[in-house]
Structures are given as C-alpha cells and as structure tokens.
N, C-alpha and C positions, 0 to 999 in steps of 0.2 A: 499507554498502549493498551489496546484491547484485541484479543484474538479469539476466534471462534469458528464455527461451521454454520453455514446457512440453514442446515437441517434443524438446528437448535434455536433458530431465531425466535420462534414463538415463546419458548420457555425463557430465553434470556432478554427478550426485547425490552422489558421494563427497566433493565439496567442501563440502557443506552440513552444518550441525549436524543431528543426528538428528530433533529436533522439527520443524525447518524442512522437511527432506526428507519427513517423514511428512505434513505439511500439504499440500505440493506434490503428492505422490503422490495424495492424496485429491482435490485439485482436478482432476488429470489424469483421474480416473475418473468424475467427475460428469457427468451429462447435463443441462446447463443449460436445454435446451428443455423438459424435463419438470419443472423446478423453478419454483415461484413465488418471488417476492422475499420476503426475510425471513431469519431465522436458519435455517441449514441444520443438521439433526441429523447428527452424525458420531460416530465411536467415540473421538474425541480428547477426553478429559476435560480441562477447563480451557481449551481453545481455543474461540474463537467465530468461526464462519464466517457472514458476513452478505452476502447477495446483494441488490443494489439497482440501480436506474437513477438516473442523475443527468445534469445538463447540465454540460459543461465551460465554463470562462470564461477570458477573457483573463488571462494570468499576473499582470499588474499589479494585478488585483482580488482575488487570492488571498492567503491568509495561511499562511506556513510554520508547521509544528507539530512538536512532539516528544511523546513519551510516556515515562513513568517506569517503569511496571510491565510494559509490553507491547512486543513486536516487532510491526510491521505487515507483512503480506504483502498487496500490492495485485495482483490478478489480473484482467486485462481479458477479458471474455466477448465483447463486441461494441463497435464504434465505434473511435475513436482518442483517446488521452489522452497528454498530456505531464505529467510529474511533475518538479517542481523538487527539487534536492538541494543541500545545503551541509553541511559539517561543523559541529558545535556550536562556538560561541565564547561566552565569558562576556560579550562586549560586545553580544550580541543584545538587542534591546529587547522585553521581554515586554509583550504587549498584553492578553492574557486568560489566566486560569489556572482550569481546571476539574479540580481534583484528583480528585474522585469519578469523573469520566469519563475520567481519565488523559489529559487534553489540555492542552498548553501552547501558546499561539499567540504569534507574534512579528511585529514590523513587517516588512513585505516590502521587501527590498532586492534587486531583480532583478540587480544587478551581482554579487551573491554566488552566485546560483543557476546550477547547470548543469542542463540539462534532459535527461531520459530519455524517449524516445517509445515508447509501448506500442501494439502492434496486438493483435488478438485472440490469446489464448494467451500473451501477454507478462506477465511478473510483475516486481515489484520488492519487495525485502525491506528494511525499514528498522528498524534497531536504535535503542534509546533515545538514543544519541548522534548519530543521523542526523537532521538537520533536513530535513523533506520537505514538499512542497507539491503535493498531489494535485489532480486534476480541472482541469488547465490545458488550454486549447484548443490543438489542432494546427490552425493556420489559423483558420477561423471556429469559434465555439462549436458544439458538437454533443452529441447524446445518447450516453451510454455505458451499458453494463450491466457491472457488475463485482462482484467479491467482495473484501471486506477480511477477512482472517483476523487475529485478535488472538491472539498466542502469548505467554503469560506468560513473562517473562524467566527465571523460576526453572525452567522446563522445559528450559533449555539444559544 
C-alpha cells in the first residue's frame, strides 16, 4: 500500500512504479469540475479511470476486498474518506468472490484494520496483496466524490 497527496507527487514520484506514476500524473491534470461521473477517457491503454459519487458508511458495515488482476488507486476529489488496510493472510474468511469483476470480499475484522484518512487530493494505492476497505466514514457518514483507477498488474 502507498498513500500520499497529489500536491507531493513531484517529490515522491521517483518512488512509484512507472504505471502508477503515470496514472497519478493524469489525475493531477484533470479538471474534475468539468467532468461528469463515469469512465474517464485517458491515453493509458488498459487502465480504467472511473469518477463517481458515493456515501461513506461506518467501518463496521464495510467489507474488506482484494483484487487479483488489478492495482487500485483511490483518489479523493471531495469529501472525507477513511480506508481500511490490512496485509493479506490465508486465514481471512472469504464472503464473496466475483472473479469476472476481479473482486474478492472478506469478513470484516476491525481489529485487523489500520485506517488511512483521505482529504481532497489524497490517494491510496492498493496492490493485489493489500486487503483494503474503501468508503469508510470519518465521523458521521458523508458524501464523497472520487476516482478509482484500475491498473492491470501486468503494466508494472
């Protein structure tokens, strides 16, 4: 897992794999006020940028997830969001598996989660071995606007 803020991208960019850096650089250039929700067209073949609005919820109600084929970049445009994180463990209990959608969900064990709080411009990068739980409320549930970028693992 990598977390940061888009304003620090120039300083931290050398630390990122090229595909991750390219996606973050694209996010830094986008004018989200001029974009409608949905899939955003970019020059990055194979990557999928999806802009959407959602409500956060109490962490106890969320399900941790992983992906097999994709890296997730969560970028917050507006609102506040907490994201749970834990390393993968073979003793996690799978509750749902959607192979075609590249989603595996697990039973929530809040004692295993460490939380990362994002403000607008904040991002978190989750690799297939990172169990993550997006859209957790910071305090009371609230509305967020965010982008999730799917970066195929083979692009690394």
